[in-house]
C-alpha positions in Angstrom: 16.9 -16.6 26.8 12.8 -16.6 26.1 11.6 -13.4 24.6 9.3 -11.7 27.8 5.7 -12.6 25.9 7.0 -16.1 25.8 7.6 -16.8 30.1 11.0 -15.1 29.6 12.4 -14.3 32.6 13.0 -10.6 34.2 17.3 -11.7 34.3 19.7 -9.2 33.4 20.3 -10.8 29.8 16.8 -10.5 28.7 17.2 -6.6 28.7 18.8 -4.3 26.2 19.7 -1.0 26.7 17.4 0.6 24.0 14.6 3.3 23.4 11.4 2.1 24.1 10.3 1.5 20.5 13.0 -0.8 20.3 12.4 -2.4 23.6 8.2 -2.9 22.8 10.1 -5.0 20.1 12.4 -6.6 21.8 9.9 -8.5 24.1 8.0 -10.8 21.6 11.9 -12.1 20.3 14.9 -13.8 21.7 18.0 -12.2 21.2 18.7 -14.5 17.8 15.7 -13.7 16.3 15.9 -10.1 17.2 19.7 -10.0 15.9 18.6 -11.1 12.5 15.7 -8.7 12.4 18.2 -6.0 12.6 20.5 -7.6 10.2 17.9 -7.6 7.8 16.7 -4.0 8.3 20.4 -3.2 7.9 20.5 -5.5 4.5 17.2 -3.7 3.0 18.4 -0.2 4.2 21.6 -0.8 2.1 19.5 -2.0 -1.1 17.3 1.1 -0.4 20.0 3.3 -0.3 21.6 2.0 -3.3 18.6 2.2 -5.2 18.7 -1.8 -6.1 15.5 -3.4 -8.0 15.1 -5.3 -4.8 15.8 -2.1 -2.7 13.4 0.0 -4.8 10.5 -2.6 -4.8 11.1 -2.7 -0.9 10.9 0.7 -0.6 7.8 1.1 -2.2 6.2 -1.9 -0.8 7.1 -0.9 3.1 6.1 3.3 1.8 2.1 1.5 1.2 2.2 -0.4 4.2 3.2 2.5 6.4 0.5 4.7 4.7 -2.1 2.2 5.6 -0.4 1.8 9.4 -1.1 5.3 9.5 -4.2 5.6 8.7 -5.4 3.2 11.5 -3.5 5.4 14.3 -5.7 7.8 16.3 -2.9 10.7 16.0 -1.0 11.3 13.5 3.1 10.7 13.8 5.7 13.2 13.0 6.2 10.2 10.2 3.0 9.8 8.8 2.7 13.5 8.3 6.4 13.2 5.9 4.6 10.3 3.9 1.9 11.8 2.7 1.9 12.5 -0.5 
């Protein structure tokens, strides 16, 4: 199936039961691409939790990315409040 943003249909196979944030991301990816994104996210989380070298590097880079992204938002989110030093 094609992602909705790539002229995908409104077929049942093109929908996933998920909360709004996941559904918003899902529109831009095929089912296979989205599956790889989820797998990568689980792997990264494991690396961060185990405090491996790559996990701590990813955590630090992602933290900086999120701080910069939150500064561009018009209204702060609960996450941005927790991330502030």
